[in-house]
N, C-alpha and C positions, 0 to 999 in steps of 0.2 A: 504494500500500500504506500503510495507516494505521500509524503508529508507536505502539508500546505500551511500557509499562514492562516490562523483562524479568521481574520478579517476578510480573507479572500473567498470564504465559503458562504454561499447563500443558504441560510437555514431552511428556506422553503422549497429549495430545489431537491427533487428526488435523488436518493443515493445513487441510483444507476446512472443518472445524468451527470453526477459528480465523478463517475468512473469507479464507483465502489461495486465490485462484483461479489459473488457468494464467498469466495476465499477471503476477500477483504472483510466481509461481514463477520466471518469466523474470527479473523485476527482482531478486528475492532472489539467484538464482544469479549474475547479472551483478555484483551488489555484492560477493558473496563471492569471485568470480573476481578482481576488482580487489584486494580486501583480502588474499586469500591467495596471489595470484600463480599460480593454476592454473586449468585449464579444468574447468568443471562443467556437465554436460549437465542442463538443466532437467527432463528426464524422470526423473532419479534421485530426484526428490521423489515421483514415483509409486511407485517401488520402496521408498522409505523415507519413509512418509507421516506421520510425526510428527517434531517437532523433535528428540526424543531419538534416534530411529532415524537421522535425517539426520545429526545430530552425530556419532554413533558411526561412520557411514560415512565422513564427512569425516576424522575422527581416524584411522581405519584407513588412509586414503589417505596422510596426511601421515606416519604412522609408518614407511611404507615408501619415502618419497621421499628 
């Protein structure tokens, strides 16, 4: 997965348009699992296909933890 400056990412643009494929989704969720200390199914990216939607989903999970 290519690293980008956070400001260069449109949070409303779908992951696939940002060049994130299924392998990248697994890598991303793995890194987030390590950083956040919780389990994240890579398939959740399909259910929340933009960085904005995915972030809201993750925030809602941590609000109830």
